[in-house]
C-alpha positions in Angstrom: 179.4 82.0 93.5 178.2 78.9 95.2 179.9 75.9 93.8 177.5 73.2 92.0 178.1 70.7 95.2 176.4 73.3 97.4 173.1 71.4 98.2 169.3 73.5 98.3 167.1 72.9 100.8 165.1 70.3 100.8 161.2 71.4 99.3 158.6 70.8 101.5 154.9 71.4 101.0 155.1 75.1 101.8 152.1 76.9 103.3 148.7 75.0 103.3 145.9 77.1 103.2 142.5 75.8 104.9 144.2 73.1 106.8 144.6 74.1 110.1 141.0 73.5 112.8 141.8 76.6 115.4 138.6 76.5 117.2 136.6 80.1 118.4 138.3 80.9 121.8 135.6 83.0 122.8 132.2 79.6 122.3 135.2 77.3 123.9 135.3 79.5 126.8 131.7 79.8 127.1 130.9 76.0 127.0 133.3 75.7 129.8 131.3 77.9 131.1 128.1 75.3 130.6 126.5 77.5 128.0 124.6 75.4 125.7 126.3 76.6 121.4 123.7 75.9 119.1 126.1 76.5 115.5 124.9 77.7 112.4 121.4 77.5 113.4 118.6 79.4 111.1 115.1 80.3 112.3 112.2 78.5 110.3 109.4 80.9 109.7 106.3 80.5 110.6 107.8 79.0 113.6 106.0 80.1 116.7 104.8 79.6 120.2 101.3 78.6 121.0 99.0 80.9 121.8 98.9 82.1 125.6 95.7 80.7 127.4 92.4 82.7 127.8 93.1 84.7 131.2 90.9 84.1 134.0 91.6 87.0 136.0 89.8 90.0 135.5 93.4 92.3 134.7 96.4 90.6 133.4 99.1 92.6 132.0 101.7 90.5 129.5 104.9 91.5 128.6 106.7 89.7 125.4 110.2 90.5 124.4 112.3 88.8 121.4 116.0 89.2 121.4 117.7 88.3 117.7 121.2 89.2 118.3 124.2 87.8 115.9 127.7 87.8 117.4 131.3 88.1 115.4 133.8 85.1 115.6 135.7 87.7 117.9 133.2 87.9 120.3 131.8 92.0 119.1 128.2 92.2 118.0 127.1 92.1 114.1 123.2 92.7 114.5 121.2 93.5 117.8 117.4 93.8 117.5 115.3 93.9 120.2 111.4 93.6 119.6 108.4 93.7 122.4 104.9 93.6 122.9 103.1 95.2 125.9 99.2 94.1 125.7 96.4 94.0 128.7 94.0 92.8 129.1 90.6 94.2 131.6 87.4 91.6 131.5 85.4 94.1 133.0 84.4 97.9 132.4 84.0 98.5 135.8 88.1 97.9 136.8 89.2 99.5 133.5 90.6 102.9 135.7 93.7 101.4 136.4 96.9 102.9 136.7 99.7 100.7 135.1 103.2 101.8 136.5 
């Protein structure tokens, strides 16, 4: 049994949660490679690109793809969504018999 003359260990602050500034290694490695990282960016509803100019060519084929990705802090994917539009515009009726491959 310890005697009363034994000293107790000094009382420190103990564990403090949320005080460290641990950075995400995945994002830091992307920044080191020269990638531009936007953190906590929310899309603005109703914001879109300007309409495409009126085509002057007799046949116009337009492909548009939108990719929406949500990444986890460990580098894994949480959400991956691809949406696309393919539009074909033909100005002359005579040019309407074409084949797209």
